[in-house]
N, C-alpha and C positions, 0 to 999 in steps of 0.2 A: 505495500500498498503506500508506505514511503517514498519504493521506490518510483513507483508511477507520478505519485504527488512532486517529487525532485523535477523529472525528466517532464512531466506539463508547466511545470514552473519553468523550466530552462526554455522550452518550448513559447509561452509566455515570452519575454525579456528574449530571446530571437525577433519575435514579429515585434516586439515596439523597437525595437534598436531598431532592424530593416525601415518602418515603418520614421521612425525618425531621424534614420540618413536619407529617407528618399522624400522629405519636404521641409522645407523653408525653407529661407535666403539660400542658402549654398545648394539645394538642387536646382532651385529658379538660375542659378546665377555658371551651373553645370551645363544647362540647355543654352545657352543663348550664347556660351563661351563655342560649342558647337553648331549652334546656327546662325551666330550677326554674321552681316552679309560685310563689315564692314571691318572686321578682325579675319572673311573668308580675304578680300581686297587686299589687305596687310600683306598677309601671307606670304600671296604671288607677288607681289611688290619687293618685299625684302628680297622675296628667292631670285629675283629679276639684277636687284642692287647688286647678290649675292653672286649670282655670276655678267653682270658684267664687272666690279672689278678684277674676277678672272681675266676676264678680256686680258685686259694693260698688257697680264702677262704672256702674253702668248706669241710665236715670230710669227715675222712679216712671210708672205706670204715668197714662193719659189718660185724665182723666174726661167722664165727658154727664153732665146731668141735662136733663129736663126737668120745666113743673111745668105745669098746667093749671089757673084759675081763674074761675068764674064767676057769676053775683048771683044773690040767695038769691031774690031778688023777682022779679026777670026772667031768665030762665033765656037769653035770647037774648044778653043780654050777658054776652059770655066773653071771657081771655086768655091768654095762654101765653108761655111762657120756655122757650128752647131755650136747652142750656151747654155749650160743646163748648171743654174749658179743656187743658192743659198745664206743668205745673211742673215746674220744676229746678232742682240748686243754681246757686252764680253760676258761669262758665263754667272760673276757674283751678283752682278745686275737683275736676275732672273728670280738668283735668292735669296738679297733683297724685298723683290718684290713679292715674292710666293708668301714671305714674314708678315710684308705689312698687308699684305691681300687675309689674310688669317686675322690679323687682327680686326680689319674691320669687317671682318664675319660675325667677330664677337662682338663687336660694339652693336651693328642693327640685328642679332640673337638680340641684345638687352633693349633694345633700339623697340624691339619687339613687345618684349613683356612689357617694357611697358607704357606701347599703346594698348595691351592689351586689360593693363589693368586700369587704368583711365576707361573703357570701355566698359569694365566688370559694377569701375567703379560707381559709374551714372545709372547701369544697373540697381545697384544697395542703395544706394540713395530713394529710384522711382519704389523699391519695394517695404525703404523704409515709410516712404509717405503711405502706401498704403496700408499698412499701419496706422498709419495716424491719424490718416481720414476714416479707416473702420472700426478704429477707437471711438470715434468721433460722431459716425454715424449714431455706435450703440449710446451713445452720451445725448444726442441731438433724440434717436428715438424716443429714451425716457422724458425727454424735456415734451416733447411734442404728445403725446401718449397721457405725461399726468397734464396739460393745459386740454386737450380736450376734453378728462374729466369735468375738469372743474368748471368748462365751457355749459357740458352739458349738465352739471349741477345748478349752474346760473339762473338757466336756460327753466329751469321748471321750478326753481326760488321768482324768478321774477313772474312767470307769471300767477308763480300763488302769492306775490308784491311782499316777498320778504327777499329782493335785491332791487337798487336802484339799476337805472341805464348806465352809468360812469363804471359803475361796477363789472355789468357786462361788459360795453367796448371796449374795455381795459383788457377782457380778458378774451378776449377776440379780436382782438389788437396783439398778444401774444401770442396765440394763437396763430393769427395769418404770417408772423416773424419768422419760428420757432418754423412753419412748413418751409419756407418760403431758404432757409437757410439747409434743414436736412434735401432737399432737392436740391441746390448750387451745392451740397456736398455730396451728395449721390451721384450728382452729373461728374464734379472733381476726381472722385475716384472710376466712376468707368473710362475717365481718359487715363487716369496713371496704368489703368489694366492694361489701356490700346496701348501706351505708348512703348509700356514692359513688353506686348507682342511685336509691335514694331523694332526692337529692338531682340527681338526671337523671330530676325527673317519672318516675319509675318506669321508665325507655324503658332499655333497655338499651346496654351502652354499647359489647359486644363482639360481635359478628360471625364464624363457623367457630366450628371444634375449638380454637383452642388456650388453653393458662390465662387467663383472665380478666388475670390481672395484665401478663401476654408479650403477649398481645394491644393490649392497651393501651397499651405503649409506660413501664410503671411498673417495672420492674428498677435504672434507675439515678439517681442526685439529678441534679438542674440544678447544670451550672459555678456557686454562688456566695462567690466570696471577700470576705475579710473587707475593707473599706474603710480604707486607708490614714490620712487626712485624713479621720474623719470628722462634725468639724465644719462640713465647706462640705460634708458628705455629708446633713447634717441638716439645715442652713439652707433644703437644697434641697426635702427629701419635708417640712418643714414651708408651706412657700408652697408648695408643691400636696395638700396636704391636703384632699380632699373639706370633710369636719368643717368643717373652719377656716374654708373659702370659702362652707359655707352660711352661719356664724354670724358674717361678714363683710357676706352681701349681706341676712340679714338686721337684721345692724344700722341696714345701710343707708336697709332697706324703715324701721324703726323711726322716722328722723332724717325721713322724709318722709312717717311717722304724726303726727310733731311738726305739720308745716308744715300739715296738712290740717287738724290739729284746731285751727291755727289762725285757716285757712281757714272756720272753721265759723262764725266769728262774725258773714263775711257775710251778707247779706240772700239770700233764696235768691226766684227767683222766679215769674210765671205768666205765661202766656201763652194766648189763647181767642177765640172769637166768641163771640157774643149776640145772640138774632135772638127779638126781642117781636113778639106779637099779642095788637089793641088793639082789638076792636070790627070785625073787619076787617081791621086797617090796621097793615104787620109793621114792625118796624123793625133793621135790623141796625146791630153795635157790634163794639168790640173788648174784651175783658177786660184787664188789669193787674193784678197782685197783690205784692206784695214780703209773704216769712214772716217776722220777726224774732226768732235765736236765742238770746231772753234767756234762758228755760230750760234749753232740747233742749242747748245746747255747751257748760252746768257742769261745772269739774272736767277736764275733755274732756284739756284739756291735759296739762295732773299729771298724769295717766294716763299721757297718750305718752310724757310726758319719764319718769317713774318706768318705765318698761316698757322703754325708752330703755337703759337706766342700769342694769335687768337683764339686756340681752342684753350688752351691752358689758363687763358682769363675768364673765360667761358665759364671751364669747370670748376674754377675758384667758386667766383659769385653765384652758379646754380649750387657749389657744395653751404656757402651763406644766405641763400635765399631758400633753403630745403631746411636750414637748421630752423633761421627766423619761423618760419614755415612749421615746421611741428609745435616750436613753444610757443607759439600765437593760437593755436588751437587746441594746444594743452591747456594755454589757460584760459578760454573761452570754454570746452570743455570742463574744465573745474566749477571757473562759475556757475555756470550752468546746471552740475550735479548738486554744487550747493542751498541754490534756490528750487529745485527737484523736491531735494530733504526737507527743506522751508516748509512747500507747499504740504505734503505730506503727512509733517510733524500737527500743520493747521490743519489741517480734514481730520486726522484722528480727535480732536480737541471742540471740533465745533458739533453742532446735536443735529443729527441727525434730516433731510429732505421732508419724510416722513412727518417727520414732530409739527416740522413748518406747517407744513401739508392737514393736521390734527389741530393746533393751534389757531389756522383759520376758522377751519370748521366748524370748531370749537367760540367763535370771537374772543379769542385770548386778542388778537393779533388783528389788524385792519385789512384789506387786499392792497394798499398800496403801502404798507411795512410788508408786505408778505412779498410780493412781488420786487421791492429790494433784495430784502435777502435772500430773492433764491438767480434773482439777478447779480449776485454777485460772489455768489456758488457755482455759480453753471460761468460764469466766464473766467472763475482761479481756477475749475478744474478745465479747462479749452486751454486758460496759460499754461497750466501742469503736464497737456496731452502736446502741446507746441517747448516746449524747453525737452520734454523727450524728444523729440524726433528732432530739434537742434543739438541735444550731447548728443545721439547716436548718429548724426551725421561730419560732426565734427573727430566722435574715435575710431568712423569707415572711415576717413582722411589719413588721421592719423597713420592708422595698420593698412593703409593702403595696398605696399608694399608684400601684405601677405597673403594676397587674393589671385 
């Protein structure tokens, strides 16, 4: 019996774990990563750029020439010349350019990762907005239900003379306002779901009849605690930043370009085969040639050094900007977290909305006092929802490099 119970429990836990893995923001991001058109286009762009870099290290085309001459006075006197040759740069230059291309490839790979993370961050922020709008819709539905009950009750009181027109009009205006807010919030939620579908390459993200947000598991925020030692976290995030890694690769490639430009002063070589025929007597030989780049390589070393300095300054500036942005996001998240905790503590100390409604029904407070109280409460709850959303977005931007 105990063995069967343990097997059943293990099966239940496995099923729950699978459901947890297949739902939520991570599952949505996996689908978007597979179907997003921008990501697919960028993959092909990066591939073409890698191939383009490789073509810079190709050998030039071989040349073939043939000349046939004859004596103008005696057509039987003829001569022919066939030359097949291949020119190439100094051999060490190919090794240098090959190393430079590998560094460029690493930079392009990091650039592709940065682009992927930017798309996934955009999708994650949309998911976070959907979670907020879902919660806001639930709050508006609660507020709408409360307003409809009060409207119906005061309509009956109006018929019996227990309520006046001023109170009834106040309730009807509240009902109209809440209906409008609920309708607009629903429209915004639907638009966010459509935006998510567009990011997924216009492929449906949900299957079945369940509401889209619930089917996607977009009902609860991920657990993202505020880091206690952000200095260490910031250093780790900067070290794993693909944008900085791309610039680091570009900087190393620029240094190799300087070396390649210096080697451009080495002579170009040419090897080939030559065959001469003079009055039917063929002669075979070897062609060896040198080309001295006296003019072609002028100022190329200076250009390479200037470009390397430009990339180094870009790398330093990007590192400073990344560090500054992370600290700004951390300060924003810390202040948002503090405000969230203050709101939650205040809500625990406040009286429930149901008690306010009972006090209104019992005549302990007036209609004006009731609406002032619930307006403050609902506005505060809306503020908390917005704070939670902003906090989650700030944390998502901080940990963008982990997407």
